C-alpha positions as CSV (number, residue, x, y, z in Angstrom):
1,M,-19.2,40.7,10.1
2,K,-20.7,38.8,7.1
3,E,-22.2,35.6,7.7
4,S,-19.9,33.8,5.3
5,A,-17.1,35.3,7.1
6,R,-17.8,33.1,10.4
7,I,-18.3,29.7,8.3
8,K,-15.2,27.8,9.2
9,P,-13.6,26.7,5.7
10,V,-12.7,23.4,6.9
11,R,-15.6,21.0,7.3
12,S,-16.6,17.4,6.9
13,F,-17.1,15.7,3.5
14,T,-20.7,15.1,2.6
15,R,-22.2,13.0,0.1
16,E,-23.3,16.3,-1.8
17,D,-19.6,17.4,-2.3
18,I,-19.1,14.2,-4.3
19,P,-19.6,15.6,-7.6
20,Q,-17.1,18.5,-6.8
21,V,-14.5,16.2,-5.4
22,A,-14.7,13.5,-8.2
23,D,-13.9,16.4,-10.5
24,M,-10.7,17.4,-8.5
25,L,-9.6,13.6,-8.1
26,Q,-9.8,13.3,-11.9
27,R,-8.1,16.6,-12.6
28,L,-5.2,16.8,-10.0
29,L,-4.5,13.3,-8.9
30,L,-5.2,10.7,-11.5
31,P,-3.0,12.2,-14.1
32,E,0.0,12.2,-12.2
33,A,-0.1,8.5,-11.5
34,P,-1.6,5.1,-13.3
35,S,-4.9,4.2,-11.5
36,G,-5.0,0.7,-9.7
37,R,-8.7,0.1,-11.1
38,M,-8.4,2.3,-13.9
39,L,-11.5,4.1,-13.3
40,S,-13.1,6.3,-15.5
41,A,-14.4,9.8,-14.6
42,S,-18.0,8.7,-14.7
43,E,-16.7,5.8,-12.2
44,L,-15.3,8.0,-9.4
45,P,-18.5,9.5,-7.7
46,G,-19.3,5.5,-7.0
47,Y,-15.9,5.1,-5.9
48,L,-16.0,7.9,-3.4
49,E,-19.3,7.1,-2.1
50,Q,-18.4,3.3,-1.7
51,T,-15.0,4.1,-0.2
52,F,-15.7,6.9,2.3
53,F,-19.5,6.3,3.4
54,D,-20.1,2.6,2.8
55,N,-17.0,1.0,3.9
56,P,-17.0,-1.4,6.8
57,W,-15.2,1.2,9.2
58,Y,-17.3,4.2,8.5
59,D,-17.6,6.6,11.5
60,E,-19.3,9.9,11.5
61,S,-16.7,11.3,14.2
62,L,-13.7,10.7,11.7
63,P,-15.0,12.1,8.4
64,S,-13.1,13.1,5.5
65,L,-12.4,16.7,5.1
66,V,-13.0,19.3,2.5
67,F,-11.7,23.0,2.4
68,Q,-14.7,25.3,1.2
69,A,-13.8,28.8,-0.2
70,S,-16.2,31.8,0.8
71,S,-17.6,31.5,-2.7
72,G,-18.8,27.9,-1.5
73,K,-16.4,26.1,-4.1
74,L,-14.3,23.4,-2.9
75,I,-10.9,23.8,-3.2
76,G,-9.1,21.1,-1.1
77,F,-9.9,17.9,0.0
78,L,-8.4,15.2,2.3
79,A,-9.8,11.7,2.5
80,L,-9.9,9.6,5.8
81,A,-10.4,5.7,5.9
82,P,-10.9,4.8,9.5
83,R,-9.3,1.3,11.1
84,K,-9.7,-0.5,13.9
85,M,-6.4,-1.4,15.7
86,L,-4.9,-2.8,19.1
87,F,-1.9,-1.1,20.6
88,Q,-0.7,-2.7,23.6
89,N,-3.7,-4.8,23.6
90,L,-6.0,-2.0,24.3
91,P,-8.5,-0.7,21.2
92,V,-7.3,2.5,19.2
93,R,-8.8,4.3,16.4
94,A,-6.4,4.6,13.3
95,V,-7.0,6.6,10.3
96,I,-5.4,6.2,6.9
97,S,-5.2,9.5,5.3
98,L,-4.9,9.9,1.4
99,H,-6.2,11.8,-1.7
100,F,-4.6,15.1,-0.1
101,M,-5.2,18.0,-2.8
102,V,-5.6,21.6,-3.2
103,E,-6.6,23.5,-6.3
104,P,-2.9,25.1,-7.8
105,E,-4.5,28.5,-7.8
106,S,-5.2,28.2,-4.1
107,R,-2.2,26.7,-2.6
108,S,-1.0,30.2,-1.7
109,T,-3.8,30.2,1.0
110,L,-2.6,27.5,3.1
111,A,-5.7,25.4,2.5
112,G,-3.5,22.2,2.7
113,V,-2.1,23.2,6.0
114,Q,-5.5,23.9,7.6
115,L,-6.7,20.5,6.4
116,L,-4.0,18.7,8.2
117,K,-4.3,21.1,11.5
118,A,-8.1,19.9,11.5
119,L,-7.0,16.4,10.8
120,F,-4.4,16.0,13.6
121,S,-7.0,17.6,16.0
122,G,-9.4,14.9,15.7
123,P,-10.4,12.1,18.1
124,Q,-8.1,9.5,16.3
125,D,-5.4,7.8,18.2
126,L,-3.1,7.6,15.3
127,V,-3.3,8.9,11.6
128,F,-1.0,7.8,8.9
129,T,-0.4,7.8,5.3
130,D,1.8,5.2,3.4
131,G,1.7,7.0,-0.2
132,A,3.3,10.4,0.5
133,G,5.7,12.1,-1.6
134,L,8.6,14.7,-0.6
135,L,6.1,17.6,-0.8
136,G,3.6,15.8,1.4
137,R,6.4,14.8,3.8
138,R,7.3,18.8,4.0
139,I,3.8,19.6,4.9
140,W,3.5,16.9,7.3
141,E,6.3,17.4,9.4
142,G,5.7,21.3,9.2
143,V,2.4,20.9,11.0
144,G,3.6,18.1,13.5
145,G,3.8,15.0,11.9
146,V,6.8,12.7,11.5
147,T,8.1,10.3,9.1
148,S,8.6,6.5,9.6
149,H,12.1,5.9,7.9
150,L,11.9,2.3,8.7
151,Y,8.4,1.6,7.0
152,S,9.1,3.9,4.0
153,Q,11.8,1.2,3.0
154,R,11.0,-1.1,-0.1
155,W,12.5,-4.2,-0.8
156,M,13.0,-6.1,-4.1
157,R,13.9,-9.4,-5.2
158,I,15.3,-10.2,-8.7
159,L,13.6,-13.7,-9.8
160,R,14.4,-13.6,-13.7
161,P,17.2,-11.4,-14.3
162,A,17.4,-11.2,-17.6
163,R,14.0,-11.0,-18.3
164,Q,13.6,-8.2,-15.5
165,A,16.5,-6.0,-17.6
166,V,14.5,-6.5,-20.7
167,S,11.2,-5.5,-18.8
168,T,12.9,-2.4,-17.5
169,L,14.4,-1.6,-21.1
170,S,10.8,-2.0,-22.7
171,K,9.6,0.4,-20.1
172,H,12.2,3.2,-20.6
173,G,11.8,2.6,-24.5
174,A,8.1,3.2,-24.2
175,S,8.1,6.2,-21.9
176,G,10.9,7.7,-23.4
177,G,10.1,7.0,-27.4
178,S,13.7,5.7,-27.7
179,K,14.4,3.6,-30.7
180,L,17.7,2.5,-29.2
181,F,15.9,0.7,-26.4
182,S,13.0,-0.7,-28.5
183,Y,15.8,-2.3,-30.8
184,T,18.0,-3.4,-27.8
185,T,15.0,-5.2,-26.1
186,Q,13.9,-6.8,-29.7
187,V,17.4,-8.2,-30.0
188,L,17.9,-9.4,-26.5
189,S,14.4,-11.2,-26.4
190,P,15.3,-14.5,-28.0
191,L,18.3,-14.8,-25.6
192,V,16.3,-14.1,-22.4
193,S,15.3,-17.6,-21.2
194,L,18.8,-19.0,-22.1
195,A,20.4,-16.2,-19.9
196,D,17.9,-16.9,-17.0
197,I,18.6,-20.9,-17.1
198,T,22.4,-20.0,-17.1
199,A,21.9,-17.6,-14.2
200,A,20.1,-20.1,-12.3
201,R,22.8,-23.0,-13.0
202,M,25.6,-20.5,-12.0
203,L,23.8,-19.0,-8.8
204,P,21.6,-21.9,-7.8
205,R,21.2,-20.5,-4.4
206,Y,19.9,-17.4,-5.5
207,F,17.8,-18.2,-8.8
208,S,16.9,-21.9,-8.5
209,K,13.5,-23.3,-7.8
210,V,13.1,-24.3,-3.9
211,T,11.6,-27.2,-2.8
212,S,9.2,-26.5,-0.2
213,P,7.8,-28.8,2.3
214,Y,4.5,-26.7,2.4
215,S,1.4,-27.4,0.5
216,E,-0.5,-24.4,-0.7
217,E,-4.1,-23.5,-1.2
218,E,-6.4,-20.3,-1.4
219,L,-6.4,-18.3,1.5
220,E,-9.4,-18.0,3.3
221,V,-10.8,-15.1,5.3
222,K,-11.4,-17.4,8.3
223,T,-7.7,-18.3,8.2
224,V,-6.6,-15.0,8.6
225,L,-9.1,-14.1,11.5
226,T,-8.0,-17.5,13.4
227,Y,-4.3,-16.9,13.0
228,L,-3.4,-13.2,12.6
229,P,-3.6,-12.7,16.2
230,Q,-1.1,-15.8,16.8
231,F,1.3,-14.5,14.0
232,S,1.2,-10.8,15.1
233,K,1.5,-11.6,18.8
234,G,3.9,-9.8,20.7
235,L,3.7,-6.6,18.5
236,A,2.6,-3.5,20.2
237,L,0.3,-2.2,17.3
238,R,-1.7,-4.8,15.2
239,P,-5.0,-4.6,13.1
240,V,-8.4,-5.8,14.1
241,Y,-10.5,-7.4,11.0
242,D,-13.8,-9.1,11.2
243,E,-15.1,-11.3,8.3
244,H,-17.1,-8.3,6.6
245,S,-14.3,-5.9,6.7
246,L,-11.4,-8.3,5.4
247,Q,-13.6,-9.6,2.6
248,W,-14.3,-6.2,1.4
249,L,-10.5,-5.5,1.5
250,F,-9.9,-8.6,-0.5
251,N,-12.7,-7.8,-3.0
252,Q,-11.1,-3.9,-3.3
253,A,-7.8,-5.4,-3.8
254,A,-8.9,-7.8,-6.5
255,Q,-10.2,-5.0,-8.7
256,M,-6.8,-3.5,-8.9
257,K,-5.9,-5.4,-12.1
258,L,-3.3,-2.9,-13.4
259,Y,-0.6,-4.4,-10.9
260,G,-1.5,-8.3,-12.0
261,V,-3.4,-10.8,-10.6
262,F,-4.3,-10.7,-6.9
263,K,-3.0,-14.0,-5.3
264,K,-4.1,-15.0,-1.8
265,V,-2.0,-18.2,-0.8
266,Q,-2.1,-20.0,2.6
267,L,0.6,-22.8,3.6
268,R,0.4,-25.7,5.5
269,D,3.1,-27.9,6.9
270,E,3.5,-31.6,6.6
271,Q,1.2,-31.9,9.6
272,G,-1.7,-29.9,8.1
273,E,-1.1,-26.8,10.3
274,V,-1.1,-23.4,8.8
275,A,2.5,-22.0,8.7
276,G,1.6,-18.7,7.0
277,W,0.1,-17.0,4.0
278,Y,1.0,-14.2,1.4
279,L,-0.8,-11.7,-0.6
280,Y,0.6,-10.3,-3.8
281,Y,0.1,-9.3,-7.2
282,L,1.4,-11.4,-9.8
283,K,2.4,-9.9,-13.0
284,R,3.8,-12.0,-15.8
285,G,6.9,-10.8,-17.4
286,G,6.9,-7.9,-14.9
287,L,7.3,-6.7,-11.3
288,G,4.9,-8.4,-8.7
289,S,3.8,-6.4,-5.9
290,V,3.5,-7.8,-2.4
291,I,0.8,-6.7,0.0
292,Q,1.2,-8.8,3.1
293,I,3.4,-11.7,4.5
294,A,2.5,-13.8,7.7
295,A,4.3,-16.3,9.2
296,R,4.3,-18.6,12.7
297,K,7.5,-17.9,14.5
298,N,10.6,-20.1,12.8
299,S,8.4,-20.4,9.7
300,E,9.3,-17.0,8.0
301,G,12.1,-18.2,5.7
302,E,10.2,-20.8,4.3
303,V,7.1,-18.7,3.6
304,I,9.1,-16.0,1.7
305,D,11.1,-18.9,-0.1
306,H,7.4,-20.3,-1.2
307,L,6.6,-16.9,-1.9
308,F,9.5,-15.9,-4.3
309,D,9.1,-19.6,-6.0
310,H,5.4,-19.1,-6.4
311,A,6.0,-15.7,-8.4
312,R,8.9,-17.1,-10.4
313,R,6.6,-20.1,-11.4
314,G,3.9,-17.8,-12.2
315,G,6.4,-15.9,-14.7
316,A,7.1,-12.6,-12.6
317,T,10.4,-11.5,-13.2
318,A,11.0,-9.7,-9.7
319,L,8.9,-9.0,-6.6
320,S,8.9,-5.9,-4.4
321,G,7.0,-4.7,-1.2
322,R,7.3,-2.5,1.4
323,L,9.6,-3.7,4.5
324,E,8.3,-5.3,7.1
325,P,10.7,-5.1,10.0
326,R,10.1,-8.5,11.5
327,F,11.3,-10.1,8.1
328,M,14.2,-7.8,7.2
329,Q,16.8,-10.8,8.3
330,E,15.0,-13.4,6.1
331,L,14.6,-10.8,3.1
332,A,18.6,-9.8,3.5
333,D,19.7,-13.4,3.7
334,R,17.7,-14.0,0.4
335,G,19.4,-11.5,-1.6
336,C,16.9,-8.8,-1.4
337,F,18.1,-5.3,-1.8
338,F,16.5,-2.2,-0.1
339,N,15.8,1.3,-1.2
340,R,13.6,4.2,-0.5
341,I,12.3,4.9,-3.9
342,G,8.6,5.9,-3.9
343,C,6.0,6.1,-1.3
344,L,7.0,7.5,2.4
345,M,4.8,6.4,5.8
346,L,4.1,9.7,7.3
347,M,2.1,9.5,10.7
348,Q,1.0,11.5,13.8
349,S,-0.3,10.7,17.2
350,N,-1.1,12.4,20.3
351,N,0.3,9.4,22.0
352,A,4.1,9.4,21.5
353,E,4.0,5.8,22.3
354,I,2.6,4.8,19.3
355,P,4.8,6.6,17.1
356,N,7.8,5.2,19.0
357,A,6.7,1.5,18.6
358,I,6.0,2.3,14.6
359,H,9.8,3.8,14.5
360,R,11.3,0.5,16.3
361,G,9.4,-1.8,13.8
362,D,7.1,-3.0,17.0
363,A,4.0,-2.8,14.5
364,F,2.1,-5.1,11.9
365,L,1.4,-2.5,9.4
366,T,1.5,-4.0,5.8
367,Q,0.2,-2.5,2.6
368,L,-3.1,-4.0,3.4
369,E,-3.5,-2.0,6.4
370,G,-2.6,1.0,4.2
371,E,-3.8,3.0,1.3
372,W,-3.2,0.3,-1.3
373,C,-6.7,-1.0,-1.3
374,V,-8.5,2.1,-1.0
375,T,-7.3,4.0,-3.8
376,P,-9.0,4.4,-7.3
């Protein structure tokens, strides 16, 4: 038997692999979706090194994986980003899976299946991805993973209905090149502000400004570290951060300017006590993306009201976020609607209790804990 035949095709991703993986990433994944940070091809090697070798949770026993053909060429890649979490107050190792890709001409080799099998046999307690599509779901479920239908849901809250409609029409016009869409948006534009004012008067409980008893200030890392254990108390699965790791995440999120301006807002009540916070991208004239909401018990509705008003004052036309089940009632009461359009959450664990907790919504798993802040 030849020596090359005894070499396992799936192995750990090394720094020497970065040029090949950067080329694959540029060709296979980035053209399919807008880039959060809009990295150029020359910046991708630095991104790969920083994100998968120099991140605060780097663990040699939980490496990203590559699939190497007998020729020595890399034909597959599966990136992994470890995270520390607690399950039932005991430490567990979680891994975020992302950048799952195989060269098109090699997909009949089942390289993707072998990469996932190698991942699922790893030492982690939980692996999940929250940016998967339907094809990824079929592969994951075929190898033993499951879909979290609850955490795959998204919510949306319209803040300025007329301007949101114009924004949607503009996007359709820009993507489809339709002169009709372009003409329609030009005609409607002068009436947009008047229409939104009218909507606020006719439906004051839905569109009008909410007077909040809370004062706002810039969210500090130390606030999250102090209050997250309290605000997530009682949930089976929770993230664990320290000052370095959380600041690293905030820095990563701030670079993703395509989605708008990254806002970190903490709220205090009339007694000066922290009532909660929210993290989101404010996009003036467009759809804002909510990354995380945290609130103390019985303050959830007021924190969400403040978020909606903050985004409205900042000029956003609507807000959207991944469903956090503990806030489902408050979101529904405030006129949000829910859908499962977009990214799916997939997961796998050898401890059945962990997926079961996620299935019933017993987890603090926001987009800050997922792929969002580690994608290019």
